[in-house]
C-alpha positions as CSV (number, residue, x, y, z in Angstrom):
1,M,-37.1,8.4,-22.0
2,S,-35.5,10.0,-18.9
3,I,-31.8,9.3,-18.1
4,P,-32.6,7.2,-15.0
5,A,-35.0,5.1,-17.0
6,Q,-32.5,4.7,-19.8
7,I,-29.8,3.6,-17.3
8,R,-32.1,1.1,-15.7
9,K,-32.9,-0.3,-19.1
10,V,-29.2,-0.7,-19.9
11,F,-28.7,-2.4,-16.6
12,N,-31.7,-4.7,-17.1
13,N,-30.5,-5.6,-20.6
14,A,-26.9,-6.3,-19.6
15,I,-25.4,-9.8,-19.1
16,C,-23.6,-10.4,-15.8
17,L,-20.1,-11.7,-16.5
18,F,-18.7,-11.7,-12.9
19,T,-20.7,-11.6,-9.7
20,K,-19.6,-9.6,-6.6
21,H,-18.5,-13.0,-5.1
22,D,-16.4,-13.8,-8.2
23,I,-14.7,-10.4,-7.9
24,E,-14.2,-10.7,-4.2
25,T,-12.5,-14.1,-4.6
26,A,-10.3,-12.7,-7.4
27,L,-9.3,-9.7,-5.2
28,D,-8.3,-12.0,-2.4
29,A,-5.9,-13.7,-4.7
30,M,-4.6,-10.4,-6.2
31,A,-4.0,-9.0,-2.7
32,I,-1.8,-12.0,-1.8
33,S,0.3,-11.4,-5.0
34,I,0.6,-7.7,-4.2
35,H,1.6,-8.5,-0.6
36,N,4.2,-11.0,-1.7
37,E,5.8,-8.4,-4.1
38,L,5.3,-5.1,-2.3
39,S,5.0,-5.7,1.5
40,E,8.5,-4.5,2.2
41,A,8.6,-1.7,-0.4
42,N,6.7,1.1,1.5
43,P,4.7,1.7,-1.7
44,I,2.5,4.6,-2.8
45,L,-0.7,3.3,-4.2
46,L,-2.2,5.6,-6.9
47,T,-5.9,5.3,-7.6
48,V,-6.7,6.2,-11.1
49,L,-9.9,8.3,-10.9
50,K,-12.7,7.6,-11.4
51,G,-12.8,4.0,-12.4
52,G,-10.2,2.7,-9.9
53,V,-12.0,4.0,-6.8
54,V,-14.2,0.9,-6.2
55,L,-11.2,-1.4,-6.8
56,M,-9.0,0.6,-4.4
57,G,-11.7,0.7,-1.8
58,N,-12.0,-3.0,-1.8
59,L,-8.3,-3.8,-2.2
60,L,-7.0,-1.6,0.6
61,P,-8.4,-3.6,3.5
62,R,-6.8,-6.7,2.1
63,L,-3.3,-5.2,2.2
64,D,-1.8,-5.6,5.6
65,F,1.5,-3.6,5.2
66,P,2.6,0.0,5.4
67,L,1.6,2.1,2.4
68,E,0.6,5.6,1.3
69,L,-2.4,6.5,-0.8
70,D,-2.8,9.2,-3.4
71,S,-4.6,9.5,-6.7
72,V,-4.2,10.6,-10.3
73,Y,-6.9,11.5,-12.9
74,A,-5.9,11.1,-16.5
75,T,-8.5,10.1,-19.0
76,R,-9.1,9.5,-22.7
77,Y,-12.8,8.8,-22.5
78,Q,-14.8,11.5,-20.6
79,G,-17.9,9.2,-20.7
80,A,-17.5,8.3,-24.4
81,F,-17.2,4.7,-25.8
82,E,-13.9,5.5,-27.6
83,G,-10.8,7.2,-26.3
84,S,-9.5,10.4,-27.6
85,K,-6.7,12.7,-26.5
86,L,-5.3,12.1,-23.0
87,E,-6.5,14.8,-20.6
88,W,-4.7,15.2,-17.2
89,K,-7.2,16.4,-14.6
90,Y,-5.3,15.7,-11.3
91,E,-1.7,14.8,-10.5
92,P,-0.6,13.1,-7.3
93,K,0.4,15.4,-4.4
94,T,2.7,12.8,-2.8
95,S,6.3,12.9,-3.9
96,L,7.2,9.9,-6.0
97,Q,10.9,10.5,-5.8
98,D,12.7,7.2,-5.1
99,R,9.5,5.4,-4.2
100,T,7.8,2.2,-5.4
101,V,4.4,3.0,-6.9
102,L,1.5,0.8,-7.5
103,I,-1.1,2.2,-10.0
104,V,-4.6,0.8,-9.4
105,D,-7.1,1.1,-12.2
106,D,-10.3,-0.5,-13.3
107,I,-9.3,-2.0,-16.7
108,L,-6.4,-2.5,-19.0
109,D,-7.9,-1.9,-22.4
110,L,-5.6,-0.5,-25.1
111,G,-3.2,0.6,-22.3
112,I,-2.5,4.1,-23.6
113,T,-3.7,5.9,-20.4
114,L,-2.0,3.4,-18.0
115,Q,1.3,3.7,-19.9
116,A,1.1,7.5,-19.8
117,I,0.6,7.3,-16.0
118,V,3.5,4.8,-15.7
119,D,5.7,7.2,-17.7
120,Y,4.6,10.1,-15.5
121,C,5.6,8.2,-12.4
122,Y,9.1,7.5,-13.7
123,K,9.5,11.1,-15.0
124,N,8.7,12.2,-11.4
125,G,11.4,10.1,-9.9
126,A,9.7,6.8,-9.0
127,K,12.3,4.0,-8.7
128,K,9.8,1.2,-9.6
129,V,6.3,1.3,-10.9
130,Y,3.7,-1.6,-10.9
131,T,0.2,-1.7,-12.2
132,A,-2.9,-3.5,-10.8
133,V,-6.2,-3.7,-12.7
134,L,-9.5,-5.3,-11.9
135,L,-9.9,-6.4,-15.5
136,D,-7.5,-7.2,-18.3
137,K,-9.4,-6.9,-21.6
138,K,-8.3,-9.5,-24.1
139,V,-7.7,-7.4,-27.2
140,V,-6.2,-8.7,-30.4
141,K,-3.2,-6.4,-30.2
142,R,-2.5,-3.4,-28.0
143,P,-0.8,-0.4,-29.7
144,A,2.9,0.0,-29.2
145,E,2.4,3.1,-27.1
146,G,0.1,1.2,-24.7
147,L,0.9,-0.8,-21.6
148,Q,1.1,-4.4,-22.8
149,K,0.6,-6.2,-19.5
150,A,-0.4,-5.3,-16.0
151,D,1.6,-6.7,-13.1
152,F,-1.4,-7.7,-11.1
153,V,-4.8,-8.7,-12.7
154,A,-7.9,-9.8,-10.9
155,L,-9.9,-11.0,-13.8
156,E,-9.8,-11.2,-17.6
157,V,-12.6,-10.3,-19.9
158,D,-13.1,-10.7,-23.7
159,D,-13.1,-7.6,-25.8
160,R,-16.6,-6.4,-24.8
161,F,-18.0,-3.1,-23.5
162,V,-18.4,-3.7,-19.7
163,F,-19.5,-1.7,-16.7
164,G,-19.8,-2.1,-12.9
165,Y,-17.5,-2.2,-9.9
166,G,-16.0,1.1,-11.0
167,L,-16.3,0.8,-14.7
168,D,-18.9,3.2,-16.2
169,Y,-21.6,3.3,-18.9
170,K,-21.8,6.9,-19.9
171,E,-20.6,7.9,-16.4
172,Y,-23.3,5.8,-14.8
173,L,-23.5,2.2,-13.4
174,R,-20.0,2.4,-11.7
175,N,-21.9,1.2,-8.6
176,A,-23.2,-2.0,-10.2
177,P,-22.3,-4.9,-7.9
178,G,-20.6,-7.1,-10.6
179,I,-19.1,-6.8,-14.0
180,Y,-21.7,-6.6,-16.8
181,E,-21.6,-6.7,-20.6
182,V,-23.6,-4.0,-22.3
183,A,-26.2,-5.5,-24.6
184,P,-25.5,-4.8,-28.3
185,E,-28.6,-2.5,-28.6
186,D,-27.3,-0.2,-25.9
187,Q,-23.8,0.2,-27.3
188,N,-24.3,3.6,-28.8
């Protein structure tokens, strides 16, 4: 089976957990919370590549205050289902010294990558670091070295393998218009 055919099969087998409308409504509420906390802080928003791109693109127009934008690319997955060693591929070019930073990512899973990015920001002089995620995955217990809780969360999801709206399935389906659970037969 060709890769496009396999990806279409995965999408067709998947269960929609949140529609685009559900996500848009949640983002409206999250943007209000971010505004209330950060509108006077002149923050730098850091998009976590690749997964945070869709969230950031949809969140930015909802934020009506001065901010700067940059990105960071640190990953433990590289298209795999399970994380491994953290790999830094891109660091922000904007100085974080004495700045408030909002890290924007697709999902808080075990929190290891997000905590490493938070630590990086503080190590590089940030005075305050916040995190915003599209999804907070309900896991039984996050490891001690992982971020335990994001500051801003759009939606919560059970401990399932999901894709869409920036989250990938083997580097595909980030462009799916909602959040979908991968069918058990496709989780390999």
